[in-house]
Biopython code that builds the backbone (N, CA, C, O; Angstrom):
import numpy as np
from Bio.PDB.StructureBuilder import StructureBuilder

atoms = [
    (1, "UNK", "N", (22.210, -3.064, -75.576)),
    (1, "UNK", "CA", (20.988, -2.332, -75.369)),
    (1, "UNK", "C", (19.851, -3.340, -75.272)),
    (1, "UNK", "O", (19.694, -4.215, -76.122)),
    (2, "UNK", "N", (19.066, -3.192, -74.214)),
    (2, "UNK", "CA", (17.930, -4.083, -74.009)),
    (2, "UNK", "C", (16.632, -3.288, -74.058)),
    (2, "UNK", "O", (16.515, -2.229, -73.442)),
    (3, "UNK", "N", (15.679, -3.802, -74.783)),
    (3, "UNK", "CA", (14.343, -3.219, -74.775)),
    (3, "UNK", "C", (13.556, -3.980, -73.717)),
    (3, "UNK", "O", (13.542, -5.211, -73.717)),
    (4, "UNK", "N", (12.911, -3.261, -72.826)),
    (4, "UNK", "CA", (12.227, -3.897, -71.706)),
    (4, "UNK", "C", (10.879, -3.230, -71.478)),
    (4, "UNK", "O", (10.486, -2.304, -72.188)),
    (5, "UNK", "N", (10.193, -3.726, -70.473)),
    (5, "UNK", "CA", (8.926, -3.127, -70.071)),
    (5, "UNK", "C", (8.950, -3.049, -68.550)),
    (5, "UNK", "O", (9.120, -4.064, -67.875)),
    (6, "UNK", "N", (8.779, -1.830, -68.006)),
    (6, "UNK", "CA", (8.817, -1.703, -66.553)),
    (6, "UNK", "C", (7.599, -2.385, -65.959)),
    (6, "UNK", "O", (6.532, -2.438, -66.572)),
    (7, "UNK", "N", (7.778, -2.901, -64.764)),
    (7, "UNK", "CA", (6.683, -3.584, -64.084)),
    (7, "UNK", "C", (6.493, -5.019, -64.520)),
    (7, "UNK", "O", (5.492, -5.637, -64.160)),
    (8, "UNK", "N", (7.428, -5.573, -65.288)),
    (8, "UNK", "CA", (7.263, -6.927, -65.818)),
    (8, "UNK", "C", (7.227, -7.983, -64.722)),
    (8, "UNK", "O", (6.534, -8.991, -64.866)),
    (9, "UNK", "N", (7.958, -7.775, -63.632)),
    (9, "UNK", "CA", (7.980, -8.750, -62.542)),
    (9, "UNK", "C", (7.319, -8.216, -61.278)),
    (9, "UNK", "O", (7.722, -8.566, -60.169)),
    (10, "UNK", "N", (6.323, -7.385, -61.438)),
    (10, "UNK", "CA", (5.618, -6.795, -60.308)),
    (10, "UNK", "C", (4.533, -7.756, -59.830)),
    (10, "UNK", "O", (3.544, -7.960, -60.534)),
    (11, "UNK", "N", (4.700, -8.357, -58.631)),
    (11, "UNK", "CA", (3.717, -9.350, -58.174)),
    (11, "UNK", "C", (2.338, -8.760, -57.879)),
    (11, "UNK", "O", (1.339, -9.479, -57.892)),
    (12, "UNK", "N", (2.282, -7.450, -57.612)),
    (12, "UNK", "CA", (0.998, -6.817, -57.305)),
    (12, "UNK", "C", (0.342, -6.213, -58.546)),
    (12, "UNK", "O", (-0.799, -5.755, -58.477)),
    (13, "UNK", "N", (1.030, -6.206, -59.654)),
    (13, "UNK", "CA", (0.529, -5.645, -60.915)),
    (13, "UNK", "C", (0.042, -4.206, -60.760)),
    (13, "UNK", "O", (-0.981, -3.823, -61.327)),
    (14, "UNK", "N", (0.791, -3.407, -59.980)),
    (14, "UNK", "CA", (0.373, -2.024, -59.775)),
    (14, "UNK", "C", (1.306, -1.019, -60.451)),
    (14, "UNK", "O", (1.160, 0.184, -60.235)),
    (15, "UNK", "N", (2.244, -1.474, -61.250)),
    (15, "UNK", "CA", (3.111, -0.576, -62.000)),
    (15, "UNK", "C", (2.599, -0.453, -63.425)),
    (15, "UNK", "O", (2.011, -1.383, -63.976)),
    (16, "UNK", "N", (2.833, 0.703, -64.001)),
    (16, "UNK", "CA", (2.452, 0.886, -65.405)),
    (16, "UNK", "C", (3.361, 0.035, -66.282)),
    (16, "UNK", "O", (4.521, -0.190, -65.935)),
    (17, "UNK", "N", (2.855, -0.434, -67.396)),
    (17, "UNK", "CA", (3.652, -1.270, -68.297)),
    (17, "UNK", "C", (4.241, -0.435, -69.424)),
    (17, "UNK", "O", (3.965, -0.680, -70.598)),
    (18, "UNK", "N", (5.047, 0.544, -69.064)),
    (18, "UNK", "CA", (5.666, 1.416, -70.060)),
    (18, "UNK", "C", (6.931, 0.771, -70.616)),
    (18, "UNK", "O", (7.619, 0.040, -69.905)),
    (19, "UNK", "N", (7.239, 1.037, -71.877)),
    (19, "UNK", "CA", (8.469, 0.504, -72.449)),
    (19, "UNK", "C", (9.685, 1.185, -71.818)),
    (19, "UNK", "O", (9.613, 2.330, -71.372)),
    (20, "UNK", "N", (10.801, 0.456, -71.791)),
    (20, "UNK", "CA", (12.045, 0.978, -71.219)),
    (20, "UNK", "C", (13.209, 0.564, -72.102)),
    (20, "UNK", "O", (13.104, -0.362, -72.906)),
    (21, "UNK", "N", (14.298, 1.254, -71.939)),
    (21, "UNK", "CA", (15.527, 0.969, -72.666)),
    (21, "UNK", "C", (16.642, 0.861, -71.635)),
    (21, "UNK", "O", (16.849, 1.789, -70.853)),
    (22, "UNK", "N", (17.359, -0.253, -71.622)),
    (22, "UNK", "CA", (18.445, -0.477, -70.672)),
    (22, "UNK", "C", (19.752, -0.509, -71.442)),
    (22, "UNK", "O", (19.927, -1.317, -72.354)),
    (23, "UNK", "N", (20.673, 0.378, -71.068)),
    (23, "UNK", "CA", (21.995, 0.417, -71.699)),
    (23, "UNK", "C", (22.980, -0.337, -70.826)),
    (23, "UNK", "O", (22.990, -0.176, -69.606)),
    (24, "UNK", "N", (23.810, -1.162, -71.456)),
    (24, "UNK", "CA", (24.810, -1.939, -70.719)),
    (24, "UNK", "C", (26.170, -1.777, -71.377)),
    (24, "UNK", "O", (26.275, -1.523, -72.577)),
    (25, "UNK", "N", (27.204, -1.929, -70.569)),
    (25, "UNK", "CA", (28.576, -1.931, -71.073)),
    (25, "UNK", "C", (29.247, -3.190, -70.553)),
    (25, "UNK", "O", (29.210, -3.467, -69.354)),
    (26, "UNK", "N", (29.853, -3.946, -71.441)),
    (26, "UNK", "CA", (30.486, -5.210, -71.059)),
    (26, "UNK", "C", (31.885, -4.980, -70.506)),
    (26, "UNK", "O", (32.608, -4.082, -70.939)),
    (27, "UNK", "N", (32.243, -5.809, -69.543)),
    (27, "UNK", "CA", (33.594, -5.866, -68.987)),
    (27, "UNK", "C", (34.076, -4.542, -68.411)),
    (27, "UNK", "O", (35.249, -4.199, -68.561)),
    (28, "UNK", "N", (33.200, -3.794, -67.757)),
    (28, "UNK", "CA", (33.602, -2.565, -67.078)),
    (28, "UNK", "C", (33.088, -2.612, -65.641)),
    (28, "UNK", "O", (32.017, -3.150, -65.363)),
    (29, "UNK", "N", (33.878, -2.035, -64.738)),
    (29, "UNK", "CA", (33.469, -2.001, -63.336)),
    (29, "UNK", "C", (32.465, -0.882, -63.090)),
    (29, "UNK", "O", (31.428, -1.094, -62.463)),
    (30, "UNK", "N", (32.779, 0.304, -63.585)),
    (30, "UNK", "CA", (31.904, 1.468, -63.435)),
    (30, "UNK", "C", (31.711, 2.116, -64.794)),
    (30, "UNK", "O", (32.636, 2.156, -65.606)),
    (31, "UNK", "N", (30.513, 2.622, -65.041)),
    (31, "UNK", "CA", (30.225, 3.295, -66.306)),
    (31, "UNK", "C", (29.217, 4.393, -66.043)),
    (31, "UNK", "O", (28.245, 4.190, -65.315)),
    (32, "UNK", "N", (29.442, 5.552, -66.629)),
    (32, "UNK", "CA", (28.513, 6.666, -66.486)),
    (32, "UNK", "C", (27.872, 6.947, -67.835)),
    (32, "UNK", "O", (28.565, 7.163, -68.829)),
    (33, "UNK", "N", (26.553, 6.942, -67.864)),
    (33, "UNK", "CA", (25.798, 7.293, -69.054)),
    (33, "UNK", "C", (25.175, 8.667, -68.814)),
    (33, "UNK", "O", (24.632, 8.928, -67.741)),
    (34, "UNK", "N", (25.256, 9.535, -69.810)),
    (34, "UNK", "CA", (24.723, 10.888, -69.682)),
    (34, "UNK", "C", (23.747, 11.145, -70.827)),
    (34, "UNK", "O", (24.022, 10.819, -71.982)),
    (35, "UNK", "N", (22.609, 11.732, -70.486)),
    (35, "UNK", "CA", (21.653, 12.114, -71.526)),
    (35, "UNK", "C", (20.897, 13.353, -71.061)),
    (35, "UNK", "O", (20.900, 13.695, -69.879)),
    (36, "UNK", "N", (20.263, 14.005, -71.998)),
    (36, "UNK", "CA", (19.469, 15.194, -71.699)),
    (36, "UNK", "C", (18.063, 14.977, -72.233)),
    (36, "UNK", "O", (17.872, 14.483, -73.344)),
    (37, "UNK", "N", (17.095, 15.351, -71.430)),
    (37, "UNK", "CA", (15.709, 15.381, -71.900)),
    (37, "UNK", "C", (15.419, 16.842, -72.191)),
    (37, "UNK", "O", (15.440, 17.681, -71.291)),
    (38, "UNK", "N", (15.156, 17.132, -73.424)),
    (38, "UNK", "CA", (14.999, 18.517, -73.860)),
    (38, "UNK", "C", (13.598, 18.738, -74.410)),
    (38, "UNK", "O", (13.200, 18.131, -75.404)),
    (39, "UNK", "N", (12.868, 19.607, -73.753)),
    (39, "UNK", "CA", (11.557, 19.952, -74.301)),
    (39, "UNK", "C", (11.754, 21.102, -75.278)),
    (39, "UNK", "O", (12.323, 22.138, -74.935)),
    (40, "UNK", "N", (11.284, 20.905, -76.472)),
    (40, "UNK", "CA", (11.445, 21.935, -77.500)),
    (40, "UNK", "C", (10.391, 21.745, -78.570)),
    (40, "UNK", "O", (9.847, 20.654, -78.746)),
    (41, "UNK", "N", (10.118, 22.806, -79.268)),
    (41, "UNK", "CA", (9.222, 22.731, -80.411)),
    (41, "UNK", "C", (7.763, 22.607, -80.036)),
    (41, "UNK", "O", (7.388, 22.517, -78.867)),
    (42, "UNK", "N", (6.975, 22.607, -81.062)),
    (42, "UNK", "CA", (5.540, 22.430, -80.898)),
    (42, "UNK", "C", (4.976, 21.831, -82.192)),
    (42, "UNK", "O", (5.602, 21.892, -83.251)),
    (43, "UNK", "N", (3.808, 21.268, -82.078)),
    (43, "UNK", "CA", (3.151, 20.657, -83.237)),
    (43, "UNK", "C", (1.745, 21.227, -83.344)),
    (43, "UNK", "O", (1.009, 21.295, -82.360)),
    (44, "UNK", "N", (1.392, 21.631, -84.543)),
    (44, "UNK", "CA", (0.055, 22.153, -84.783)),
    (44, "UNK", "C", (-0.779, 21.086, -85.484)),
    (44, "UNK", "O", (-0.491, 20.747, -86.632)),
    (45, "UNK", "N", (-1.800, 20.552, -84.827)),
    (45, "UNK", "CA", (-2.647, 19.564, -85.488)),
    (45, "UNK", "C", (-3.483, 20.170, -86.612)),
    (45, "UNK", "O", (-3.955, 19.453, -87.494)),
    (46, "UNK", "N", (-3.665, 21.489, -86.578)),
    (46, "UNK", "CA", (-4.449, 22.151, -87.625)),
    (46, "UNK", "C", (-3.636, 22.211, -88.921)),
    (46, "UNK", "O", (-4.107, 21.782, -89.974)),
    (47, "UNK", "N", (-2.403, 22.748, -88.837)),
    (47, "UNK", "CA", (-1.575, 22.850, -90.048)),
    (47, "UNK", "C", (-0.731, 21.597, -90.279)),
    (47, "UNK", "O", (-0.094, 21.456, -91.323)),
    (48, "UNK", "N", (-0.729, 20.683, -89.293)),
    (48, "UNK", "CA", (0.068, 19.455, -89.349)),
    (48, "UNK", "C", (1.537, 19.753, -89.605)),
    (48, "UNK", "O", (2.176, 19.104, -90.433)),
    (49, "UNK", "N", (2.067, 20.738, -88.890)),
    (49, "UNK", "CA", (3.483, 21.073, -89.044)),
    (49, "UNK", "C", (4.142, 21.192, -87.674)),
    (49, "UNK", "O", (3.518, 21.585, -86.688)),
    (50, "UNK", "N", (5.426, 20.837, -87.648)),
    (50, "UNK", "CA", (6.220, 20.953, -86.424)),
    (50, "UNK", "C", (7.030, 22.239, -86.492)),
    (50, "UNK", "O", (7.622, 22.553, -87.525)),
    (51, "UNK", "N", (7.056, 22.975, -85.398)),
    (51, "UNK", "CA", (7.792, 24.230, -85.324)),
    (51, "UNK", "C", (8.913, 24.078, -84.299)),
    (51, "UNK", "O", (8.682, 23.615, -83.182)),
    (52, "UNK", "N", (10.131, 24.471, -84.687)),
    (52, "UNK", "CA", (11.282, 24.416, -83.792)),
    (52, "UNK", "C", (11.466, 23.016, -83.202)),
    (52, "UNK", "O", (11.616, 22.864, -81.990)),
    (53, "UNK", "N", (11.454, 22.019, -84.043)),
    (53, "UNK", "CA", (11.495, 20.636, -83.570)),
    (53, "UNK", "C", (12.906, 20.057, -83.452)),
    (53, "UNK", "O", (13.063, 18.925, -82.995)),
    (54, "UNK", "N", (13.924, 20.799, -83.848)),
    (54, "UNK", "CA", (15.294, 20.293, -83.746)),
    (54, "UNK", "C", (15.892, 20.609, -82.386)),
    (54, "UNK", "O", (15.522, 21.595, -81.748)),
    (55, "UNK", "N", (16.810, 19.775, -81.950)),
    (55, "UNK", "CA", (17.464, 19.957, -80.666)),
    (55, "UNK", "C", (18.357, 21.192, -80.679)),
    (55, "UNK", "O", (18.910, 21.552, -81.718)),
    (56, "UNK", "N", (18.497, 21.835, -79.532)),
    (56, "UNK", "CA", (19.417, 22.958, -79.413)),
    (56, "UNK", "C", (20.744, 22.530, -78.783)),
    (56, "UNK", "O", (21.641, 23.356, -78.619)),
    (57, "UNK", "N", (20.877, 21.260, -78.433)),
    (57, "UNK", "CA", (22.107, 20.729, -77.835)),
    (57, "UNK", "C", (22.952, 20.064, -78.923)),
    (57, "UNK", "O", (22.461, 19.217, -79.670)),
    (58, "UNK", "N", (24.223, 20.455, -79.004)),
    (58, "UNK", "CA", (25.108, 19.847, -80.000)),
    (58, "UNK", "C", (26.103, 18.869, -79.399)),
    (58, "UNK", "O", (26.600, 17.980, -80.090)),
    (59, "UNK", "N", (26.402, 19.032, -78.089)),
    (59, "UNK", "CA", (27.448, 18.180, -77.520)),
    (59, "UNK", "C", (27.277, 18.040, -76.010)),
    (59, "UNK", "O", (26.951, 18.998, -75.310)),
    (60, "UNK", "N", (27.505, 16.829, -75.533)),
    (60, "UNK", "CA", (27.575, 16.510, -74.102)),
    (60, "UNK", "C", (28.917, 15.838, -73.868)),
    (60, "UNK", "O", (29.235, 14.846, -74.524)),
    (61, "UNK", "N", (29.707, 16.367, -72.940)),
    (61, "UNK", "CA", (31.016, 15.781, -72.658)),
    (61, "UNK", "C", (31.144, 15.579, -71.155)),
    (61, "UNK", "O", (30.873, 16.494, -70.377)),
    (62, "UNK", "N", (31.551, 14.393, -70.747)),
    (62, "UNK", "CA", (31.865, 14.147, -69.341)),
    (62, "UNK", "C", (33.284, 14.669, -69.123)),
    (62, "UNK", "O", (34.243, 14.095, -69.637)),
    (63, "UNK", "N", (33.419, 15.761, -68.358)),
    (63, "UNK", "CA", (34.742, 16.352, -68.138)),
    (63, "UNK", "C", (35.379, 15.853, -66.847)),
    (63, "UNK", "O", (36.589, 15.985, -66.661)),
    (64, "UNK", "N", (34.572, 15.282, -65.955)),
    (64, "UNK", "CA", (35.093, 14.709, -64.715)),
    (64, "UNK", "C", (34.120, 13.652, -64.239)),
    (64, "UNK", "O", (32.909, 13.869, -64.241)),
    (65, "UNK", "N", (34.645, 12.507, -63.831)),
    (65, "UNK", "CA", (33.794, 11.450, -63.297)),
    (65, "UNK", "C", (34.580, 10.697, -62.239)),
    (65, "UNK", "O", (35.371, 9.803, -62.542)),
    (66, "UNK", "N", (34.343, 11.081, -60.979)),
    (66, "UNK", "CA", (34.997, 10.423, -59.854)),
    (66, "UNK", "C", (33.920, 9.875, -58.929)),
    (66, "UNK", "O", (32.726, 10.045, -59.177)),
    (67, "UNK", "N", (34.350, 9.219, -57.866)),
    (67, "UNK", "CA", (33.387, 8.716, -56.896)),
    (67, "UNK", "C", (32.634, 9.872, -56.239)),
    (67, "UNK", "O", (31.457, 9.733, -55.906)),
    (68, "UNK", "N", (33.305, 11.014, -56.049)),
    (68, "UNK", "CA", (32.697, 12.150, -55.359)),
    (68, "UNK", "C", (31.873, 13.045, -56.283)),
    (68, "UNK", "O", (30.814, 13.528, -55.881)),
    (69, "UNK", "N", (32.341, 13.278, -57.524)),
    (69, "UNK", "CA", (31.695, 14.252, -58.411)),
    (69, "UNK", "C", (31.615, 13.751, -59.853)),
    (69, "UNK", "O", (32.441, 12.958, -60.305)),
    (70, "UNK", "N", (30.593, 14.240, -60.557)),
    (70, "UNK", "CA", (30.487, 14.059, -62.003)),
    (70, "UNK", "C", (30.201, 15.429, -62.595)),
    (70, "UNK", "O", (29.299, 16.136, -62.145)),
    (71, "UNK", "N", (30.987, 15.802, -63.622)),
    (71, "UNK", "CA", (30.831, 17.102, -64.273)),
    (71, "UNK", "C", (30.575, 16.892, -65.759)),
    (71, "UNK", "O", (31.284, 16.136, -66.423)),
    (72, "UNK", "N", (29.546, 17.574, -66.273)),
    (72, "UNK", "CA", (29.134, 17.442, -67.668)),
    (72, "UNK", "C", (29.177, 18.811, -68.332)),
    (72, "UNK", "O", (28.634, 19.783, -67.807)),
    (73, "UNK", "N", (29.817, 18.878, -69.474)),
    (73, "UNK", "CA", (29.839, 20.108, -70.270)),
    (73, "UNK", "C", (28.775, 19.994, -71.353)),
    (73, "UNK", "O", (28.740, 19.016, -72.099)),
    (74, "UNK", "N", (27.899, 21.008, -71.436)),
    (74, "UNK", "CA", (26.786, 21.008, -72.383)),
    (74, "UNK", "C", (26.973, 22.181, -73.338)),
    (74, "UNK", "O", (27.107, 23.324, -72.899)),
    (75, "UNK", "N", (26.984, 21.908, -74.640)),
    (75, "UNK", "CA", (27.159, 22.956, -75.647)),
    (75, "UNK", "C", (25.922, 23.003, -76.527)),
    (75, "UNK", "O", (25.416, 21.967, -76.958)),
    (76, "UNK", "N", (25.428, 24.230, -76.796)),
    (76, "UNK", "CA", (24.253, 24.361, -77.650)),
    (76, "UNK", "C", (24.648, 24.784, -79.064)),
    (76, "UNK", "O", (25.829, 24.978, -79.350)),
    (77, "UNK", "N", (23.666, 24.925, -79.938)),
    (77, "UNK", "CA", (23.924, 25.223, -81.350)),
    (77, "UNK", "C", (24.538, 26.601, -81.556)),
    (77, "UNK", "O", (25.162, 26.846, -82.589)),
    (78, "UNK", "N", (24.374, 27.507, -80.592)),
    (78, "UNK", "CA", (24.971, 28.838, -80.693)),
    (78, "UNK", "C", (26.404, 28.860, -80.176)),
    (78, "UNK", "O", (27.059, 29.902, -80.210)),
    (79, "UNK", "N", (26.897, 27.715, -79.696)),
    (79, "UNK", "CA", (28.264, 27.633, -79.177)),
    (79, "UNK", "C", (28.380, 27.976, -77.704)),
    (79, "UNK", "O", (29.486, 27.979, -77.164)),
    (80, "UNK", "N", (27.271, 28.264, -77.039)),
    (80, "UNK", "CA", (27.300, 28.544, -75.602)),
    (80, "UNK", "C", (27.509, 27.250, -74.828)),
    (80, "UNK", "O", (26.912, 26.220, -75.141)),
    (81, "UNK", "N", (28.363, 27.319, -73.814)),
    (81, "UNK", "CA", (28.693, 26.141, -73.027)),
    (81, "UNK", "C", (28.290, 26.345, -71.575)),
    (81, "UNK", "O", (28.541, 27.400, -70.994)),
    (82, "UNK", "N", (27.670, 25.336, -71.000)),
    (82, "UNK", "CA", (27.289, 25.320, -69.587)),
    (82, "UNK", "C", (27.978, 24.136, -68.925)),
    (82, "UNK", "O", (28.328, 23.160, -69.588)),
    (83, "UNK", "N", (28.169, 24.229, -67.619)),
    (83, "UNK", "CA", (28.777, 23.144, -66.868)),
    (83, "UNK", "C", (27.819, 22.716, -65.768)),
    (83, "UNK", "O", (27.321, 23.547, -65.008)),
    (84, "UNK", "N", (27.564, 21.424, -65.688)),
    (84, "UNK", "CA", (26.722, 20.851, -64.646)),
    (84, "UNK", "C", (27.590, 19.905, -63.828)),
    (84, "UNK", "O", (28.167, 18.959, -64.365)),
    (85, "UNK", "N", (27.679, 20.162, -62.525)),
    (85, "UNK", "CA", (28.448, 19.308, -61.625)),
    (85, "UNK", "C", (27.505, 18.792, -60.555)),
    (85, "UNK", "O", (26.740, 19.562, -59.973)),
    (86, "UNK", "N", (27.554, 17.506, -60.295)),
    (86, "UNK", "CA", (26.732, 16.937, -59.241)),
    (86, "UNK", "C", (27.626, 16.238, -58.221)),
    (86, "UNK", "O", (28.629, 15.614, -58.564)),
    (87, "UNK", "N", (27.231, 16.362, -56.967)),
    (87, "UNK", "CA", (27.932, 15.660, -55.908)),
    (87, "UNK", "C", (27.344, 14.262, -55.803)),
    (87, "UNK", "O", (26.143, 14.106, -55.580)),
    (88, "UNK", "N", (28.176, 13.255, -55.962)),
    (88, "UNK", "CA", (27.700, 11.872, -55.945)),
    (88, "UNK", "C", (27.596, 11.294, -54.540)),
    (88, "UNK", "O", (26.989, 10.240, -54.350)),
    (89, "UNK", "N", (28.183, 11.972, -53.553)),
    (89, "UNK", "CA", (28.224, 11.399, -52.208)),
    (89, "UNK", "C", (27.526, 12.236, -51.149)),
    (89, "UNK", "O", (27.173, 11.704, -50.097)),
    (90, "UNK", "N", (27.313, 13.535, -51.387)),
    (90, "UNK", "CA", (26.698, 14.392, -50.377)),
    (90, "UNK", "C", (25.647, 15.286, -51.040)),
    (90, "UNK", "O", (25.989, 16.290, -51.665)),
    (91, "UNK", "N", (24.385, 14.923, -50.904)),
    (91, "UNK", "CA", (23.293, 15.664, -51.541)),
    (91, "UNK", "C", (22.629, 16.654, -50.592)),
    (91, "UNK", "O", (21.533, 17.138, -50.875)),
    (92, "UNK", "N", (23.274, 16.959, -49.474)),
    (92, "UNK", "CA", (22.716, 17.896, -48.509)),
    (92, "UNK", "C", (22.664, 19.299, -49.088)),
    (92, "UNK", "O", (23.579, 19.719, -49.796)),
    (93, "UNK", "N", (21.586, 20.029, -48.787)),
    (93, "UNK", "CA", (21.450, 21.408, -49.251)),
    (93, "UNK", "C", (22.485, 22.320, -48.605)),
    (93, "UNK", "O", (22.839, 23.356, -49.169)),
    (94, "UNK", "N", (22.969, 21.945, -47.435)),
    (94, "UNK", "CA", (23.933, 22.765, -46.705)),
    (94, "UNK", "C", (25.387, 22.421, -47.049)),
    (94, "UNK", "O", (26.292, 23.151, -46.644)),
    (95, "UNK", "N", (25.628, 21.355, -47.768)),
    (95, "UNK", "CA", (27.004, 20.919, -48.065)),
    (95, "UNK", "C", (27.718, 21.957, -48.926)),
    (95, "UNK", "O", (27.157, 22.479, -49.889)),
    (96, "UNK", "N", (28.954, 22.241, -48.563)),
    (96, "UNK", "CA", (29.780, 23.171, -49.333)),
    (96, "UNK", "C", (30.794, 22.356, -50.118)),
    (96, "UNK", "O", (31.411, 21.429, -49.593)),
    (97, "UNK", "N", (30.955, 22.722, -51.391)),
    (97, "UNK", "CA", (31.845, 21.973, -52.279)),
    (97, "UNK", "C", (32.881, 22.899, -52.893)),
    (97, "UNK", "O", (32.610, 24.069, -53.163)),
    (98, "UNK", "N", (34.060, 22.359, -53.106)),
    (98, "UNK", "CA", (35.162, 23.074, -53.740)),
    (98, "UNK", "C", (35.851, 22.070, -54.659)),
    (98, "UNK", "O", (36.363, 21.053, -54.191)),
    (99, "UNK", "N", (35.869, 22.346, -55.955)),
    (99, "UNK", "CA", (36.378, 21.383, -56.926)),
    (99, "UNK", "C", (37.174, 22.097, -58.002)),
    (99, "UNK", "O", (36.773, 23.156, -58.486)),
    (100, "UNK", "N", (38.300, 21.515, -58.373)),
    (100, "UNK", "CA", (39.133, 22.095, -59.430)),
    (100, "UNK", "C", (39.053, 21.198, -60.665)),
    (100, "UNK", "O", (39.325, 19.999, -60.601)),
    (101, "UNK", "N", (38.669, 21.813, -61.802)),
    (101, "UNK", "CA", (38.589, 21.104, -63.085)),
    (101, "UNK", "C", (39.345, 21.935, -64.115)),
    (101, "UNK", "O", (39.036, 23.111, -64.310)),
    (102, "UNK", "N", (40.325, 21.338, -64.768)),
    (102, "UNK", "CA", (41.102, 22.026, -65.807)),
    (102, "UNK", "C", (41.583, 23.404, -65.356)),
    (102, "UNK", "O", (41.358, 24.399, -66.047)),
    (103, "UNK", "N", (42.232, 23.463, -64.222)),
    (103, "UNK", "CA", (42.817, 24.698, -63.673)),
    (103, "UNK", "C", (41.789, 25.761, -63.296)),
    (103, "UNK", "O", (42.165, 26.915, -63.090)),
    (104, "UNK", "N", (40.521, 25.418, -63.199)),
    (104, "UNK", "CA", (39.499, 26.360, -62.755)),
    (104, "UNK", "C", (38.818, 25.785, -61.518)),
    (104, "UNK", "O", (38.471, 24.605, -61.480)),
    (105, "UNK", "N", (38.632, 26.634, -60.506)),
    (105, "UNK", "CA", (38.043, 26.208, -59.248)),
    (105, "UNK", "C", (36.562, 26.576, -59.210)),
    (105, "UNK", "O", (36.178, 27.693, -59.557)),
    (106, "UNK", "N", (35.737, 25.619, -58.782)),
    (106, "UNK", "CA", (34.295, 25.824, -58.658)),
    (106, "UNK", "C", (33.914, 25.627, -57.197)),
    (106, "UNK", "O", (34.289, 24.630, -56.579)),
    (107, "UNK", "N", (33.167, 26.580, -56.649)),
    (107, "UNK", "CA", (32.682, 26.510, -55.278)),
    (107, "UNK", "C", (31.172, 26.712, -55.284)),
    (107, "UNK", "O", (30.659, 27.609, -55.953)),
    (108, "UNK", "N", (30.466, 25.871, -54.534)),
    (108, "UNK", "CA", (29.018, 25.998, -54.446)),
    (108, "UNK", "C", (28.510, 25.281, -53.199)),
    (108, "UNK", "O", (29.223, 24.491, -52.581)),
    (109, "UNK", "N", (27.272, 25.574, -52.851)),
    (109, "UNK", "CA", (26.582, 24.893, -51.762)),
    (109, "UNK", "C", (25.407, 24.129, -52.346)),
    (109, "UNK", "O", (24.770, 24.581, -53.297)),
    (110, "UNK", "N", (25.127, 22.976, -51.772)),
    (110, "UNK", "CA", (24.019, 22.154, -52.245)),
    (110, "UNK", "C", (24.503, 20.969, -53.051)),
    (110, "UNK", "O", (25.708, 20.760, -53.188)),
    (111, "UNK", "N", (23.574, 20.187, -53.590)),
    (111, "UNK", "CA", (23.940, 18.945, -54.267)),
    (111, "UNK", "C", (24.520, 19.112, -55.671)),
    (111, "UNK", "O", (25.151, 18.189, -56.187)),
    (112, "UNK", "N", (24.316, 20.294, -56.308)),
    (112, "UNK", "CA", (24.796, 20.456, -57.681)),
    (112, "UNK", "C", (25.184, 21.890, -57.977)),
    (112, "UNK", "O", (24.833, 22.818, -57.248)),
    (113, "UNK", "N", (25.929, 22.045, -59.082)),
    (113, "UNK", "CA", (26.343, 23.339, -59.590)),
    (113, "UNK", "C", (25.950, 23.392, -61.060)),
    (113, "UNK", "O", (26.160, 22.421, -61.788)),
    (114, "UNK", "N", (25.381, 24.513, -61.509)),
    (114, "UNK", "CA", (25.036, 24.657, -62.929)),
    (114, "UNK", "C", (25.235, 26.099, -63.340)),
    (114, "UNK", "O", (24.552, 26.998, -62.849)),
    (115, "UNK", "N", (26.164, 26.312, -64.234)),
    (115, "UNK", "CA", (26.416, 27.661, -64.733)),
    (115, "UNK", "C", (27.086, 27.602, -66.076)),
    (115, "UNK", "O", (27.382, 28.641, -66.665)),
]
sb = StructureBuilder()
sb.init_structure("model")
sb.init_model(0)
sb.init_chain("A")
sb.init_seg("    ")
for serial, (resi, resn, name, xyz) in enumerate(atoms, 1):
    if name == "N":
        sb.init_residue(resn, " ", resi, " ")
    sb.init_atom(name, np.array(xyz, "f"), 0.0, 1.0, " ", f" {name:<3s}", serial, name[0])
structure = sb.get_structure()
């Protein structure tokens, strides 16, 4: 893991100098990193308390990772599971996809599937 700052080698100095985090894996040809940005909760400056500040996601699992597709299973605290599949090679809105994962077939049009 590397802590960095974006725009560090910008010759025109027109990039913001925000902090960044770079994840690396040694001795691997391909590696997929998955994360979720989850907006949740609120903070009251008057009462100085956070409301609903805990994550609702309990698990992220990569169920398929090929050159053509990546599929992620997302589970929340209530046990509900969603599947997100993205096409890694054809991001056309008109593209039709047909994919079988764990004996279940998924068909959709466009760059991704989420259900």
